[in-house]
C-alpha positions, 0 to 999 in steps of 0.5 A: 457557527458563532466562535466562542471567545476566548479568556487567553489575551492573545486570542483577542488579537484574532478577532481584529480586522487585519488593519486595526492592528497597528504593524510596526512596533516590536511589541505589536509583533511579539503579540501577533506572533504569539496570537499565530502560535496560539491559533497554531496550536489550537487548530493542530489540537482540533484537526488531531482531536476530530479528524477521523470525524469528518467524511473522507472528502473533508478530510482528502480538503483539509490535507490540500489546505494546508499541504500534501506532505502534513499528515494529520493521521499518526502512523501507522504500526509497522506491520512484522517482516514475513518469513522467508519463503523455501527456496523452489526444489527441483523436483525429480522427473516423473515423465519422459519422452524415450525418444527425445530424452526430454523429462517433466515433473508433472508439475505446471503445464506440460512442455511443448515436446510432451504437447507436440508429442502427444499427436504423433503415429508413436503415442498412439501406439504408446497408448494402446499398451498404456490406455491408463496413461498420459505419458511414459514414466521416468525409469527410475 
């Protein structure tokens, strides 16, 4: 794609080959500095205007070319902080094992003592008298 020429006189320095600009005089260095500033402004404007039009692979290559710390996208707005969760309150016990005094609220996984009690003779005897319940209810 051919480059369009600019009406800006400092842009004509960019069209010259690198060896054509004599380096040594202060005027030449000032002109080169002005051309560099102008080129930087143009690149910055083009990248900010058309960055979203590039494919993700092209965007990645552009980021790599200009440095990992550069971020051409505008920063995203910070999300509003979420309300803190209410602290977990201790639930009253629903079940208990009368022989050990172990209690359980009925939420989550049953404690190991309750699972171990399920296979015992005491459990089967209790289950005969309370057919619709899994564990003894907490008195209270």
